[in-house]
C-alpha positions as CSV (number, residue, x, y, z in Angstrom):
1,M,29.1,-47.5,-18.4
2,F,28.2,-47.3,-22.1
3,H,29.4,-50.5,-23.9
4,V,31.3,-49.9,-27.2
5,G,29.0,-52.4,-28.8
6,G,26.0,-50.4,-27.7
7,A,27.8,-47.3,-29.1
8,R,28.2,-49.0,-32.4
9,S,24.5,-49.9,-32.5
10,A,23.5,-46.4,-31.6
11,L,25.6,-45.0,-34.4
12,Q,24.0,-47.4,-36.9
13,N,20.5,-46.5,-35.7
14,W,21.4,-42.8,-35.9
15,I,22.7,-42.9,-39.4
16,F,19.8,-45.1,-40.7
17,A,17.2,-42.8,-39.1
18,R,18.8,-39.7,-40.8
19,Q,19.1,-41.5,-44.1
20,Q,15.4,-42.4,-44.0
21,G,14.3,-39.0,-42.8
22,G,13.2,-40.6,-39.6
23,V,13.8,-40.1,-35.9
24,F,16.4,-41.7,-33.5
25,V,14.7,-42.5,-30.2
26,L,16.6,-43.0,-27.0
27,R,14.9,-45.1,-24.4
28,V,16.3,-46.0,-21.0
29,E,15.1,-49.3,-19.8
30,D,15.2,-48.5,-16.1
31,T,12.7,-51.0,-14.5
32,D,15.5,-53.0,-12.9
33,A,16.2,-50.8,-9.8
34,A,19.5,-52.5,-9.1
35,R,20.9,-51.3,-12.4
36,N,19.3,-47.9,-12.5
37,R,20.9,-44.7,-11.2
38,P,20.6,-41.2,-12.5
39,E,24.4,-40.8,-12.8
40,W,24.5,-43.9,-15.0
41,T,21.9,-42.4,-17.3
42,E,23.9,-39.2,-17.4
43,G,27.0,-41.2,-18.3
44,I,25.2,-42.7,-21.3
45,L,23.9,-39.3,-22.4
46,S,27.4,-37.8,-22.1
47,A,29.0,-40.6,-24.1
48,L,26.4,-40.1,-26.9
49,D,27.2,-36.4,-26.9
50,W,30.8,-37.3,-27.3
51,I,30.4,-39.5,-30.3
52,G,28.2,-37.0,-32.1
53,I,24.6,-38.0,-31.1
54,A,23.9,-34.8,-29.2
55,R,21.1,-34.1,-26.8
56,G,18.3,-32.2,-28.5
57,S,18.9,-33.9,-31.9
58,Y,16.9,-37.0,-31.0
59,E,13.7,-38.0,-29.2
60,G,14.1,-38.7,-25.5
61,P,15.4,-39.9,-23.3
62,Y,12.2,-41.8,-22.5
63,F,12.2,-44.0,-19.4
64,Q,10.6,-47.4,-19.5
65,S,9.3,-47.0,-16.0
66,S,7.0,-44.2,-17.2
67,Y,5.0,-46.7,-19.2
68,A,4.1,-49.2,-16.4
69,A,0.4,-48.7,-16.9
70,E,0.6,-49.5,-20.6
71,H,2.6,-52.7,-19.8
72,R,0.0,-53.9,-17.3
73,A,-2.8,-53.1,-19.7
74,A,-1.2,-55.1,-22.4
75,A,-0.6,-58.1,-20.1
76,Q,-4.3,-57.9,-19.1
77,R,-5.4,-57.9,-22.7
78,L,-3.4,-60.9,-23.5
79,H,-4.8,-62.8,-20.5
80,E,-8.4,-61.8,-21.3
81,G,-7.9,-62.8,-24.9
82,G,-6.7,-66.3,-23.9
83,R,-3.2,-65.6,-25.2
84,A,-1.7,-65.8,-21.7
85,Y,-2.3,-67.7,-18.5
86,Y,-1.2,-67.6,-14.8
87,C,1.3,-70.1,-13.5
88,D,2.4,-71.0,-10.0
89,C,5.1,-73.4,-10.9
90,T,8.5,-73.0,-9.3
91,R,11.7,-73.8,-11.1
92,E,12.3,-76.8,-8.9
93,A,8.8,-78.2,-9.6
94,V,9.4,-77.9,-13.4
95,Q,12.8,-79.6,-13.1
96,A,11.2,-82.4,-11.0
97,R,8.6,-83.1,-13.6
98,T,10.9,-82.9,-16.6
99,G,13.9,-84.5,-15.0
100,S,16.1,-81.9,-16.4
101,Q,17.2,-78.3,-15.6
102,Y,17.6,-77.6,-19.3
103,S,14.3,-78.7,-20.9
104,G,12.4,-75.4,-20.3
105,Y,8.8,-75.0,-19.1
106,D,6.5,-77.9,-19.8
107,G,3.1,-76.1,-20.0
108,Y,1.8,-77.6,-16.8
109,C,-0.5,-74.7,-16.0
110,R,-1.8,-74.1,-19.5
111,D,-5.3,-75.4,-18.8
112,R,-5.5,-75.1,-15.1
113,G,-7.4,-71.8,-15.3
114,L,-5.6,-70.2,-12.4
115,P,-6.6,-66.6,-11.5
116,A,-4.1,-63.9,-10.8
117,G,-2.5,-64.2,-7.4
118,E,0.6,-63.5,-5.4
119,G,3.5,-65.4,-6.7
120,R,1.8,-66.4,-10.0
121,A,3.6,-65.4,-13.1
122,L,1.8,-64.7,-16.4
123,R,3.0,-66.8,-19.3
124,F,2.4,-66.3,-23.0
125,R,0.6,-69.2,-24.7
126,T,2.9,-70.0,-27.6
127,P,1.3,-71.6,-30.7
128,D,1.7,-75.4,-30.8
129,T,2.2,-75.4,-34.6
130,G,3.5,-73.3,-37.4
131,E,6.6,-71.2,-37.7
132,T,7.6,-67.6,-36.8
133,V,9.6,-66.0,-39.6
134,V,11.8,-63.0,-38.6
135,V,12.4,-60.7,-41.6
136,D,15.9,-59.3,-40.9
137,L,17.7,-56.8,-43.1
138,I,21.1,-58.4,-42.3
139,R,20.3,-62.1,-41.7
140,G,17.6,-62.8,-44.2
141,E,14.6,-64.7,-42.8
142,P,15.6,-66.7,-39.7
143,T,12.8,-69.2,-39.1
144,F,11.7,-70.6,-35.7
145,E,9.4,-73.5,-35.0
146,N,6.7,-72.4,-32.6
147,R,6.6,-75.8,-30.9
148,L,10.2,-75.3,-29.8
149,I,9.4,-71.9,-28.1
150,E,8.4,-72.5,-24.5
151,D,5.5,-70.6,-22.9
152,F,7.6,-67.7,-21.7
153,V,6.9,-65.4,-18.8
154,I,5.6,-61.9,-19.7
155,A,4.8,-60.6,-16.1
156,R,6.3,-61.6,-12.8
157,G,4.4,-62.8,-9.8
158,D,4.0,-59.2,-8.5
159,G,2.5,-58.1,-11.8
160,S,5.5,-56.2,-13.1
161,P,6.3,-56.9,-16.8
162,V,9.5,-58.6,-17.9
163,F,11.7,-57.1,-20.6
164,L,10.1,-59.0,-23.5
165,L,6.7,-57.5,-23.0
166,A,7.8,-54.1,-21.8
167,N,10.1,-53.7,-24.8
168,V,7.3,-54.6,-27.3
169,V,4.7,-52.3,-25.7
170,D,7.2,-49.4,-25.5
171,D,8.0,-49.9,-29.2
172,M,4.3,-49.9,-30.1
173,T,3.6,-46.8,-27.9
174,M,6.5,-44.9,-29.5
175,G,5.7,-45.9,-33.1
176,I,9.0,-47.7,-33.6
177,T,9.3,-48.9,-37.2
178,H,12.9,-50.3,-37.3
179,V,14.8,-52.0,-34.5
180,I,18.6,-52.2,-35.1
181,R,20.2,-54.1,-32.2
182,A,22.9,-56.7,-31.4
183,E,22.8,-60.3,-32.6
184,E,22.5,-61.5,-29.0
185,H,18.8,-60.3,-29.0
186,L,17.9,-62.5,-32.0
187,P,16.7,-65.5,-29.8
188,N,14.2,-63.0,-28.2
189,T,12.9,-61.8,-31.5
190,P,10.5,-64.7,-32.3
191,K,8.9,-64.3,-28.9
192,Q,8.6,-60.6,-29.3
193,Q,7.2,-61.0,-32.8
194,L,4.5,-63.4,-31.4
195,L,3.6,-60.7,-28.8
196,W,3.3,-58.1,-31.6
197,D,1.0,-60.4,-33.5
198,A,-1.0,-61.3,-30.4
199,L,-1.5,-57.6,-29.7
200,G,-2.7,-57.0,-33.2
201,V,0.1,-54.7,-34.4
202,K,2.5,-55.3,-37.3
203,P,6.0,-55.9,-36.0
204,P,8.9,-53.6,-36.9
205,V,11.6,-54.2,-39.4
206,W,14.5,-56.1,-37.6
207,A,18.2,-55.8,-38.2
208,H,20.5,-57.7,-35.9
209,V,24.1,-56.5,-36.2
210,P,27.0,-58.8,-35.5
211,V,28.2,-59.4,-31.9
212,V,31.5,-57.7,-31.0
213,V,34.3,-60.0,-29.9
214,N,37.9,-59.8,-28.5
215,E,41.1,-61.3,-30.0
216,K,40.1,-64.7,-28.7
217,R,36.8,-64.4,-30.5
218,Q,34.9,-64.2,-27.2
219,K,32.0,-61.8,-26.9
220,L,33.3,-58.5,-25.3
221,S,32.6,-58.7,-21.6
222,K,32.7,-55.8,-19.1
223,R,34.2,-58.3,-16.6
224,R,37.1,-59.2,-18.8
225,D,37.6,-56.7,-21.5
226,K,37.9,-52.9,-21.8
227,V,34.5,-52.1,-23.1
228,A,33.4,-48.7,-21.6
229,L,33.2,-46.0,-24.2
230,E,33.9,-43.4,-21.4
231,A,37.2,-45.2,-20.6
232,Y,38.4,-44.7,-24.2
233,R,37.3,-41.1,-24.1
234,D,39.1,-40.4,-20.8
235,E,42.3,-42.1,-22.1
236,G,42.4,-39.7,-25.0
237,Y,40.8,-41.3,-28.0
238,L,39.3,-38.7,-30.4
239,A,35.6,-38.9,-31.0
240,D,36.0,-38.8,-34.7
241,A,38.5,-41.8,-34.6
242,M,36.3,-43.8,-32.3
243,R,33.1,-43.5,-34.3
244,N,34.9,-44.1,-37.6
245,Y,36.4,-47.3,-36.1
246,L,33.1,-48.4,-34.5
247,M,31.4,-48.2,-37.9
248,L,33.9,-50.6,-39.3
249,L,32.8,-53.3,-37.0
250,G,30.9,-55.4,-39.5
251,W,30.8,-52.9,-42.4
252,A,33.3,-51.1,-44.7
253,P,33.1,-48.0,-46.9
254,S,33.7,-48.3,-50.6
255,G,37.2,-48.7,-52.0
256,D,40.4,-49.9,-50.2
257,R,40.1,-47.4,-47.3
258,E,39.1,-47.4,-43.7
259,I,39.8,-43.8,-42.5
260,V,37.1,-41.7,-44.1
261,P,35.2,-38.5,-43.2
262,W,32.0,-39.0,-41.3
263,S,30.1,-37.4,-44.1
264,V,31.2,-40.3,-46.3
265,I,30.1,-42.9,-43.7
266,E,26.7,-41.2,-43.4
267,D,26.3,-41.3,-47.2
268,E,27.5,-44.8,-47.9
269,F,26.4,-46.9,-44.9
270,R,23.8,-49.5,-45.8
271,L,22.3,-51.9,-43.2
272,E,22.0,-54.7,-45.8
273,E,25.7,-54.5,-46.4
274,V,26.6,-55.3,-42.8
275,N,28.4,-58.6,-42.5
276,P,26.6,-60.9,-40.1
277,S,29.8,-62.6,-38.8
278,P,31.2,-61.6,-35.4
279,A,33.2,-58.3,-35.5
280,F,36.7,-58.2,-33.9
281,F,37.3,-55.2,-31.7
282,D,41.0,-54.7,-32.2
283,E,42.4,-52.3,-29.6
284,K,45.8,-52.1,-31.3
285,K,44.1,-51.2,-34.6
286,L,42.0,-48.6,-32.8
287,R,45.1,-47.1,-31.2
288,A,46.8,-46.8,-34.6
289,F,43.6,-45.3,-36.0
290,N,43.6,-42.7,-33.3
291,G,47.3,-41.9,-33.8
292,D,46.5,-41.2,-37.5
293,Y,43.6,-38.9,-36.5
294,I,45.8,-37.1,-34.0
295,R,48.5,-36.4,-36.6
296,A,45.9,-35.1,-39.0
297,L,44.8,-32.4,-36.6
298,P,45.8,-28.8,-37.2
299,V,48.3,-27.9,-34.5
300,D,46.0,-25.5,-32.7
301,E,43.3,-28.1,-32.5
302,F,45.9,-30.6,-31.2
303,V,46.9,-28.1,-28.5
304,A,43.2,-27.6,-27.5
305,A,42.6,-31.4,-27.5
306,C,45.5,-31.9,-25.1
307,R,44.5,-29.2,-22.7
308,P,42.2,-31.4,-20.4
309,W,45.2,-33.7,-19.7
310,L,47.5,-30.7,-19.1
311,T,45.2,-29.0,-16.7
312,G,42.9,-31.7,-15.4
313,T,39.1,-32.0,-15.6
314,D,36.2,-33.6,-13.8
315,T,36.9,-37.0,-15.5
316,I,40.7,-36.7,-16.1
317,A,43.2,-36.8,-13.3
318,P,45.2,-33.6,-12.8
319,P,48.8,-33.7,-14.1
320,P,51.8,-34.1,-11.8
321,W,52.6,-30.3,-11.8
322,Q,50.8,-27.4,-10.1
323,P,48.5,-25.3,-12.3
324,E,50.7,-22.3,-12.0
325,E,53.7,-24.3,-13.3
326,F,52.0,-25.0,-16.6
327,D,53.4,-22.7,-19.4
328,E,51.0,-22.5,-22.4
329,A,53.7,-20.9,-24.6
330,A,56.2,-23.7,-23.8
331,F,53.7,-26.4,-24.6
332,A,52.7,-24.7,-27.9
333,A,56.4,-24.6,-28.9
334,V,56.8,-28.4,-28.5
335,A,53.3,-29.4,-29.5
336,P,54.2,-30.1,-33.2
337,L,57.0,-32.4,-32.0
338,A,54.7,-34.3,-29.5
339,Q,51.9,-34.6,-32.0
340,T,53.8,-37.1,-34.2
341,R,54.8,-39.2,-31.2
342,I,51.6,-40.0,-29.3
343,A,48.7,-42.3,-30.1
344,V,46.3,-41.2,-27.4
345,L,46.1,-37.8,-25.8
346,S,46.9,-39.0,-22.3
347,E,50.4,-39.8,-23.5
348,I,51.1,-36.1,-23.8
349,V,51.8,-35.8,-20.0
350,P,54.9,-38.1,-19.8
351,N,56.1,-36.5,-23.0
352,V,56.2,-32.9,-21.7
353,D,56.2,-33.2,-17.9
354,F,59.9,-32.2,-17.8
355,L,58.9,-28.7,-19.0
356,F,56.6,-28.0,-16.0
357,L,58.1,-30.0,-13.1
358,A,60.6,-28.2,-10.8
359,S,62.9,-31.1,-11.4
360,P,62.6,-34.1,-13.7
361,N,61.1,-37.3,-12.4
362,I,64.0,-39.6,-13.3
363,E,63.0,-43.2,-13.9
364,E,65.2,-45.8,-12.2
365,A,65.6,-47.9,-15.3
366,A,66.5,-44.8,-17.4
367,W,69.1,-43.8,-14.8
368,T,70.7,-47.3,-14.8
369,K,70.8,-47.4,-18.6
370,A,72.2,-44.0,-19.2
371,M,74.4,-43.1,-16.2
372,K,77.2,-45.5,-16.8
373,E,81.0,-45.0,-16.3
374,G,82.1,-41.7,-17.7
375,A,78.6,-40.1,-17.6
376,A,79.5,-37.7,-14.9
377,E,82.6,-36.4,-16.8
378,L,80.5,-36.1,-20.0
379,L,77.9,-34.1,-18.1
380,D,80.5,-31.8,-16.6
381,A,82.0,-31.2,-20.1
382,T,78.5,-30.5,-21.5
383,V,77.8,-28.0,-18.8
384,A,81.1,-26.2,-19.6
385,A,80.4,-26.2,-23.3
386,Y,76.8,-25.1,-23.0
387,E,77.7,-22.3,-20.6
388,G,79.7,-20.6,-23.3
389,L,77.1,-20.9,-26.1
390,A,76.4,-17.6,-27.7
391,S,73.1,-18.8,-29.1
392,W,70.8,-21.1,-27.2
393,D,69.1,-22.9,-30.2
394,A,68.6,-26.6,-31.1
395,E,71.2,-26.5,-33.9
396,S,73.9,-25.0,-31.7
397,L,73.1,-27.4,-28.8
398,K,73.3,-30.4,-31.1
399,A,76.6,-29.4,-32.6
400,T,78.1,-28.6,-29.2
401,L,77.2,-32.0,-27.7
402,E,78.3,-33.8,-30.8
403,A,81.8,-32.2,-30.3
404,V,81.8,-33.0,-26.6
405,G,81.0,-36.7,-27.4
406,A,83.6,-36.9,-30.2
407,E,86.3,-35.8,-27.8
408,R,85.5,-38.9,-25.8
409,G,85.1,-41.3,-28.8
410,L,81.3,-41.2,-28.5
411,K,78.8,-40.9,-31.3
412,L,75.9,-38.4,-30.7
413,G,73.5,-41.2,-29.8
414,K,75.7,-42.3,-26.9
415,A,76.6,-38.8,-25.8
416,Q,73.1,-37.5,-25.6
417,A,71.7,-40.4,-23.5
418,P,72.9,-39.1,-20.1
419,V,72.0,-35.6,-21.1
420,R,68.4,-36.7,-22.0
421,V,68.0,-38.6,-18.7
422,A,69.4,-35.7,-16.6
423,V,67.0,-33.2,-18.2
424,T,63.8,-35.2,-18.9
425,G,64.1,-38.2,-16.6
426,R,63.6,-40.7,-19.5
427,T,65.6,-42.4,-22.2
428,V,63.0,-41.6,-24.9
429,G,60.8,-38.6,-25.7
430,L,60.7,-35.5,-27.8
431,P,63.7,-34.5,-29.9
432,L,66.3,-33.6,-27.3
433,F,67.8,-30.4,-28.6
434,E,64.5,-28.8,-29.5
435,S,63.4,-29.7,-25.9
436,L,66.5,-28.1,-24.4
437,E,65.9,-24.9,-26.5
438,V,62.3,-24.6,-25.0
439,L,63.4,-25.6,-21.5
440,G,66.0,-22.7,-21.6
441,R,69.6,-22.3,-20.6
442,E,69.2,-21.8,-16.9
443,R,67.0,-24.8,-16.2
444,T,68.9,-27.1,-18.5
445,L,72.3,-26.3,-16.9
446,A,70.8,-26.7,-13.4
447,R,69.6,-30.2,-14.2
448,L,72.9,-31.2,-15.8
449,R,74.8,-30.0,-12.7
450,A,72.4,-31.8,-10.5
């Protein structure tokens, strides 16, 4: 899945590259076979398409596995230049020597001169003195003492490179000038910058954007939180709403406003204005955002946006009615009413299902609440009154039921409750009388009788 935090970083990279007249590069780091499948890559590409970073408008996707020869060559250069050495220490041996599982590697193999061999990892020889200063567009100049950076592994015992080296070599190969990524990568940055220096290439400009957290201020976790961009897409969030909201995680447009056109965001976004503090991903706020975007759609665009939930697609479950039962004209008639009542597009189904099901799916709680003593008599009277209506329109339907209720000492709100449940199956929904008008005389009376 494509993490919403990754989507936020992608959008920031995308905008920055366009502002600078540069190129957005998509690289898939696929060297971990357990986490690499073609369908997962396609999922990322599809999610990027959805939020406006369309295939064909960027370089890539490149695959890290295609650069294995460059990775090995760089590791060899570092070894031959004395900047790396082979180590056969196990984790248990290091812990036995240091007496702690937290102290890190102790440099035991630095001067042993071991040749390459099975099970021998290649470690980078970190300088014993000095500092590594990371120039960061968001965080200033974080400084790291070299003596506190352990001699870290750059290639495994089988010769395959680890992320730190592969990432650096790929960036060099592709001519990357700016790296905009999540704050969680900052501890890796001094190590990577040392690798850039050791390989004789000027490091890129860094920008570490704030980590995205939940309401408990915990880093968003796929094991605990709803983080997949595809899940929000399939629930019915609009792409424009999602990318507007994602860009507010750590940054804000000018003035006292949050909902702004994408063109404004592209024009105003500045990396140096990003707040380094953790950014709260507020699902409730996103939902409200999305509702505002839905209500702002022209009705015909709203109808088109709802269609996948009304007909079913590859990623969205089919609705509870058969395809031939769906009536495009009936939906178009109630669409303006539904548009003001939903916050995500998937909510359209329970709001309009009564129009397309042969009989309403009556909720037990709704039945219990509405069908109290006297409800049957009220429904009988409503049937009799509705049968004689000369005009089947919302205004006439409302006035007639109001009169039926008044005869029984009921205000309209009380009188319409059993009618709504009998016809729609629910106690809340679209305006009742406009719904009855679209449903039609025959189907309405049949449900009231039933």
